[in-house]
N, C-alpha and C positions, 0 to 999 in steps of 0.2 A: 198255355202255361209254360213259363220259361224256367229260369234257373232254380226257382223255389222247389219245383217238383224234381228237378235234376238232383238236388241235394238229398231228396228223400230216398234215393236208390242206393245208399252206400252201405259199406260194412261198418258194423260197429268195429268192431275190431278197430317230303314224299320222295320217296326215293327208291333206290334199287334194292331189292330184297337180297339178303345173304342167308342162304339156307344151309343148315347143318345136316349131316348124314344121319338120318333116322329112318325107322321103318316107314314105308310108304304104302299107299294103296292106290289102285287105279279103278275108277268107276267110269263106265261108258256114258256119253252124253249125246244129245241130239237136239238141235235147235228146231223150234216149231213156231207156229203163229196161230193166233185165234182166228176163227172164221169171221171175216168182216161182214158177212151177210147175216150173222146171228143177231137176234133181237137184243137191244141194249140190256133189258132186264132178265134175259134168259140165263139160266145157270151155265157157267163156264166149266167144261169138263177137261181135266188134264189128259193130254194125249199119250198113248202107249209108246214106250221106248223100245222098238223092236230089237235094238242091239244088246239089250240086257237079257241074258238067258235065264236070269233068276225071276223075272217078272211073270206073273200069271196073267191070263187074259182079263183085261178090264176095258171100260169104255173111256179111258183116259184121253183128254186133249189138253195141250199146254206145252210147256218146255221143260226138259229135264235139267236139273242142276244137281248132279250126283244122285243121291237117293231121294232128293226132294223134287217136287213138281211145282213149277212156277206158273201160276194162272193169273193173267192180267185181267182184272175186273173192270178196267176202263176208267173213264172220266166219271167223277161223282161230285155231288154237292151236298151241303148240310140238308138233311131231311130225306135224301134219296136212299132207297134200299137196293143193294146189289145181292146177287145170288151166286152161290158156289156149290158145285157138285163134288162131294167128297167120296172118293172111290173106296172099294172094299178093302184095299190093301193099305189104307191110311192109319198111321199111329196118332197123328194130330196135325194141326195146322196153325199157321201164323198169318195174321193179317197186318199189313202196313198201309197207312194212308199218308200220302205226302201232299202238302198243301201247295197250291199255286201262290204266287207272290202275294204276301200280305194276309193270307188266309190262315185259319187255325182249325182245319178240319180234323175231327176226331171220330172215334168208333163208339157210338152210343149204345147200341143194342145188338145182341146176337140171338137168333132164334134157331132151334134145332129142327131137323126134318119133321119131327112130330108136332112142332108148333110150341114147344116149351122154350121160354125165354131163360137163357142161362147166363146172360150178361146184360145189365140194364143200367141206365144213368151213368154210363162210363165205368161201371163197376161189376166185377163178377158176383153172382148171387152168393150170398153168405159171406161176402167180403166187407171190409170196414172202410175202405177209402177208394176213390176213383183212380183208375190207371189207363183208361182208353182215351184220355183227352190229349190234345196236341202239345208237344214239347218243341218249341222253336220250329213249328211246321211239320212235325212228324208225330204220328200216333201209331201205337202197336198194341196188338192183343194176341194172346196165346190161348189155344184150346187143345187140351183141357187146362183150365186154371183153377177149377173147383172139381169136387168129386160127386157131381150130380149123376143120376142114372143115364142121362143123355151124353155125358162127357167122359165118364169112366165106366165101362168102355165107350169109346167114341162112336156116336151114332153116325152111320153112313147114309148118304143121300144129299138132298138139297138143303143147305144152310142159308140163312138170310142175315145180312149185316146192314144195319141202319146207321147212316152217318149223322154226326151232330157237330156242334161247334159252329163254325162260320166259314163261308167261302167255298171254293171249289178245289179239286185236286185229283189225284189218282190213287187207286186202290189195287194192291196186289196180294195174292195168297201164296204162301209157300207151304206145301203139304209134305210132311214126312211120311215116307212109305217103307214098307218092309214086306217080304214075302209072306203072304197070308195075313198081313196086318198084325203080326206079332213081333215083339222085340226079340231079336236074336243076336244082339251085340252091335258093335260099330266102333268107329274111330273118330277122334277129334283132331283137326288140324289147328295149330296155334301160331299166330302171327304176333311176335313181340316187337314193340316200338321202343327204340332206345334213344332218348334225348341226348344230344351232345353234352358231355360233362357229367353224365350220370355216375354217381358214387355207389359202390357196392362194398359189402363186407360180410362176415360171418358165413363160413368159418375162416375166411382169409382176412388179412388186415385191410383197412380202408384203401380203395384204389378206384381209379376212373375207368369206365367201360364205354366203348362206342359200339355201333352195330357191326363193324367188321371184326371185332374181338369177342363179341358177346357169346358166339357159339362155342368158344373154348374157354369161357370164363367159368371157374369152378363154382363160384357162389350162385351165379345165374343157373348153371347146370343142375345144382342141387335143388334149387327151387322148382325148376321144370320137372325133374324126375319125381320129386315129392308130390307136386300137383297131379301128375298123371297117375301115380300110384294111388292117390286118394280118389281120383276120378274113377279108376278101374274098380277099386274095392267098394266104392259107395254106389256107383251107378252102372257098373259093367261096361263102361265105354273105355276103349283103349287109346293108346298113343298113336297119332298120325304124324304128319310132317310138321316140323317146327322151323319157322323162318324168322329172320331178324331184319328190321328195317330202321334206317336212321330217322330220327324225329328232331324238330327244331330245339335248340338250347332253351328256348322260352318255356318248354314243357317240362323241364327238369324240376321246377318248383311251381306247382299249380296253386298259386296263392290267391287266386281270384276266381269267381264264377265264370268270367269270360275265358280264362285259360282252361278250366275244366270242360267248357263248351267246345273250345278248340280241339282239345284232346279227344272228345267224343266223335269228332269229324275226321280224325287223322287218316282213316283208311280210304279217303275219297278217290285216290288215284289207282286203287286196286280194283280188280274185277269182283263182282258179286261171287260168293263161294260159301260152301258149308265150312265155316271156320270161325274161331274166336279171335278177335283182335284185342290186345291188351297193351296199354301204355304203361311202362315202368317210369317211376318218378321218385324224387326224394322228398316231396311234400304235397299234401292235399289240403288246401285251405288253412294254412299256417298251423299245422299240427292237429287239426280237428279230426281228420279221417285217416283210416288205413287203406280203404278202398272205396271205389265209387262206380256204380253202374248208372247210365243215363236213363234207364227205364226198367220197369219189371212188367213186361219184357222190354228189352231194347229192340232195335230194328235188326233182328237176327237174319243173317245172310245178306243183308243190304250194306253196302260200303259207302254210299253217297248220301247219307242222311245226318241229322243232328244227334242220332242215337245209335251210332255204329261201333263204338268201342268202349271197353271198360278201362278202369285205371286202378293201379295198386302202387303203394308207396313203400320204399325202404328208407327208414329214418336213420340218420347218423347224428345222434345227439348224446354220445357218451356211452350208451348201451343200446345197440341196434336191435330192431326186431329180428327174430331168428328165422331160418328157412321154413320151419314147420308152420309158424304163425302166419308167414307170408303166403305159403302154399294154401293154407286154409282160407286166407283172405281171397285168393284168386278163385277158389272153388265156391265160396260164399257169393262173390260178385257174379260169377258165372250162373249161379242159381237164380239171382235177381234177373240177370240178362235174359234168361229163357222163361221167366215168368213166376218164379217163387217169390213170395213175400216173407217178411219176418214173421215167425210164429207168434210172437207178442212184441209190440213196440215198447219202448222204454217207459212210456207213460202208463202202460197197463190198460189202455183204453181202446187199442186197435189190434186186430188179429188177422191172420191169413184166412183164406176162403176154404181151407181144407178141414174136413171133420175129423180126420185121424191124427192131427197134431194137437198136443196139449196146449192149454192157454194159461196165462198167468195174470189174471185181472188184479187191479189195485197194487201194482208193484211198488215196492219201496227199496231203499238200499239194503235193507236187512232181509228181504224176501228170498227164499230159496224156491225157485220156479220149477214146475214139472217139465218144462220144455228146455231147461238147461242141458247142454250137451248136444242139442239138435243143431245141425249145420246152419240153419237160418234163424237161430236165436240171437237176440241182440245182447251178447255177452261173450265170455270166454268160451271158445270152442275146443273141445278135447280132440285127441286123436285116439281111435277113429271117431269121426263125427257120426251122430245118428241121423237117419232120415226115415220118414214114414213111407208107407206104400204109396200114398197119394203124391208125396213130393217126388219119389222116384219115378212115378208114372209121368208127371209133368216134364221132367228132364228128358226122359226117354222119348216123349212125344214131340219134342222140339226138332225143327229142321237144322239146328246148329251143327250136328255131327253127321257123318256119313254112315247111315244105317247098313248093317250087313244083310245080305240076301243069302238064304241058305243054299242057293245054287249059283251065287255070284262068283266072280273071279277070286276075290280075296276072302269071301265069306267061308269058303272051304278050308282055307289055311288057318283060320282061327287066330287072326292077328290080334294081339292084345298086349297091354302093358305088363311088364313084369312088376309084381307088387313087392316092393322092397321094404326093409325094416325102416320105419320112420321114427325119429326122435320125438319125444313128447314136446309139445309146445312149451316154451320157456318164457315167462313174463317177469321172473325175478331172478336176481343173481344167485340167491341162496337156494333156489328151487322150490321154495314154499308156495303153496297155493295163494291165490289172491284173497284178500280180506273183503268183507261185504262192500265197502265203499269203492275199493279198487275194481271189483267185478262190475259195479254199477257204472263206473267211469268207462270201463272198456265197452260196456253195452251202450254208452251214449256217443260212440265214435261214428255217428252217422247223422245226417241232416234231419232225418225224420224225428230224431230224439232231442234235437236242440230246442225245438219250440216249447216243449213242456218238460222241464227236468224235475225230478223229485227234489224235495227240499233237503239240502245238505248243510252241515255245519261248517263254517269257514275254517275253524281250527282243525277239523279233520282233513279238510281239503289241503290246508297248508302242510300238514304232516305228510301227506302223499306227495305233494310237490317237492318237498325237501328230502324224501327218502331215496337214497341212491341204490337201494336194493331193487326197486321196481324198474321195469323197462322204461326207457326215456319217453316214449310216447304217452305213458300214463302220467308221468310228472308233467309233461307239456299240457295234457288235457286238464289236469288239476289247476295248473297255473292259469289257463284260459278261463276256467270257470271262476277263479278268484277275481280275475280282471273284470269279468262281467258283473260280479257281485260288488265291485268297487273295493275289494279287500287286498289288492296287490297292484 
């Protein structure tokens, strides 16, 4: 499945890296290799990293990537089942299947060590829509993605993954580990990709930024610090290294699906690492979106796939989106990238796979939903955003960040982000809250919501499109809907 699914991962709402001076951390690593004499269907065990003093004795085999264990599950084809041994110190794991030329290999089923199927028909149990199918040759699945007894807490032992779709390819696992298999904190490295000609503003006047100046740009710095403050306060994950990379000028305006697909592949010349890659832009699909993730999850820690980076837009259309709105967008898209779904889609017919997030069935423009205020709601997100225990567990189980070890080199120092005062998100000049139709419009700023929109009155849409009090992106969204209705 190509760009159609790629659009469904959005927020409602190569070159040389230039790194700024920020708190950093060092994790030891060691290359390893799978035993070539092992039976093809035998479980692959991650190898112990003897250089890490914080790791307890386990039966690990594989390769270390920071706090993650990389296990190559080998060549696979549709219909084949591969096995993975998950060690006792695992928080969660991530599977990525990459297809050979012309194939669309996906991850169809996951079975726990006790034999319980937790993911089937490319969909997590209790979920509403498929996520394990192939997107331009890449498929990915995160465990846990639901809160079954086998996934929260994560069952340790031999898991089985059955491949579906078509063709052949390769399957890899990335297992997040921590001392004792318990979350004790961690840090996230961030790679920002800056297209030539990128325009930024708020709180400064409109100006152009490139990768060499981005580290000292006050508007980008505000968004970065706000994002990390939100990440720390919401998930307990701190600020790691921040790097800036030049991106082609063609990615400044992501006006087509082909350009968003190109942006998702931008880290291809970087080495695999525990880090988030984010492309900054001035438009996503002609004003339809604020942010976009190529999957839920994307290909976390993989840089050479069609699902390796997320995108976020800063709009310059008379009233720019402010730093808090954009930082919340980054966090929301990161949530998708590690495996979180919207709590309720705009149609009111599809929901996430977690039992502890509220749902809002049969949504209309006038509905006040019980999941409003949740980070993964398709609507206005407040500061601070709410997350459920299940959502927090999904994020902390992902190999995206470098997990702290209680006896590790930087785990002892308690590296973390300073949680600063964050301005409330501002979507109107006057500071008033959004009206019902405006909330609905903000909630449809993602591809998943465009297919089935609630019925709205053209006159009300016209009033929003012409109202200079609301942020420019909302006026643009109202205009686009009027155009689709043939009313403008």
